[in-house]
C-alpha positions as CSV (number, residue, x, y, z in Angstrom):
1,X,-59.7,37.8,-13.7
2,X,-62.4,35.6,-13.7
3,X,-62.7,32.1,-15.3
4,X,-61.1,31.6,-18.7
5,X,-63.8,31.3,-21.7
6,X,-63.0,29.5,-24.9
7,X,-63.1,32.0,-27.7
8,X,-65.0,29.5,-29.8
9,X,-68.2,30.5,-27.5
10,X,-68.3,33.6,-29.2
11,X,-69.0,31.7,-32.6
12,X,-72.9,32.8,-32.5
13,X,-74.3,35.6,-34.6
14,X,-74.1,38.2,-32.1
15,X,-70.5,37.5,-31.2
16,X,-71.5,37.6,-27.6
17,X,-71.3,35.1,-24.4
18,X,-73.7,35.9,-21.4
19,X,-71.5,36.8,-18.2
20,X,-70.9,33.9,-16.1
21,X,-70.9,35.8,-13.1
22,X,-73.9,34.9,-10.7
23,X,-76.7,37.3,-11.0
24,X,-75.3,39.0,-13.7
25,X,-77.4,39.8,-17.0
26,X,-74.2,41.2,-18.8
27,X,-73.0,40.3,-22.3
28,X,-69.2,39.8,-22.7
29,X,-67.9,41.0,-26.1
30,X,-64.7,40.6,-27.8
31,X,-62.2,43.7,-28.3
32,X,-60.6,44.2,-31.4
33,X,-56.7,44.9,-31.0
34,X,-56.6,47.5,-33.9
35,X,-54.2,44.8,-36.0
36,X,-55.3,42.9,-39.1
37,X,-54.1,39.8,-41.2
38,X,-53.2,40.4,-44.7
39,X,-56.8,40.1,-45.9
40,X,-58.1,42.8,-43.3
41,X,-59.2,40.4,-40.9
42,X,-59.4,42.0,-37.4
43,X,-57.3,40.5,-34.2
44,X,-59.0,40.2,-31.2
45,X,-58.0,40.3,-27.3
46,X,-57.6,37.6,-25.2
47,X,-59.3,39.2,-22.2
48,X,-62.9,40.9,-22.1
49,X,-64.8,42.9,-19.2
50,X,-68.5,42.7,-18.6
51,X,-69.7,46.0,-18.4
52,X,-72.4,45.5,-15.8
53,X,-70.6,43.4,-13.3
54,X,-67.0,45.0,-14.3
55,X,-65.7,41.6,-13.8
56,X,-62.6,40.9,-16.3
57,X,-62.4,37.2,-18.0
58,X,-59.3,35.7,-19.8
59,X,-60.2,34.4,-23.3
60,X,-58.6,30.9,-24.3
61,X,-58.0,31.4,-28.0
62,X,-59.0,28.1,-28.8
63,X,-59.8,29.0,-32.3
64,X,-58.2,31.6,-34.5
65,X,-59.3,34.9,-34.7
66,X,-59.6,34.5,-38.8
67,X,-61.6,31.4,-38.1
68,X,-63.8,33.3,-35.6
69,X,-64.8,36.2,-38.0
70,X,-65.6,34.2,-40.8
71,X,-67.8,32.0,-38.5
72,X,-69.7,34.8,-37.2
73,X,-69.6,36.7,-40.6
74,X,-71.1,33.4,-42.6
75,X,-73.9,33.3,-39.8
76,X,-74.9,36.7,-39.7
77,X,-75.0,36.3,-43.6
78,X,-76.9,33.0,-43.8
79,X,-79.5,32.9,-40.8
80,X,-80.7,29.8,-39.9
81,X,-78.4,28.0,-42.0
82,X,-75.7,24.9,-41.2
83,X,-72.0,26.0,-41.1
84,X,-70.7,24.6,-44.5
85,X,-67.6,21.8,-43.8
86,X,-64.9,24.5,-44.8
87,X,-66.2,26.5,-41.8
88,X,-67.3,23.9,-39.4
89,X,-63.8,22.4,-38.5
90,X,-62.2,25.0,-36.2
91,X,-58.6,26.4,-37.0
92,X,-56.5,25.9,-33.8
93,X,-53.5,27.8,-35.9
94,X,-51.5,24.9,-35.0
């Protein structure tokens, strides 16, 4: 596997991260595991693969999947606005 990428890097409206492999223009995506929490929020794998260069990357779970999902959902529903305070501080699951 390649370098480790913080899961919090995927907190953007597209929930994507540019592949860090030199000369690659691919986007890394999160892969759902098929599991959900009590509210139906999906769990995501702690690894990803670039579809262009086929380099694999570990994802460091520096935030919970729930926090990631809620932040991305809020950003998509409220484009151009800052995250509210209750979503701004990461939930580390500790």
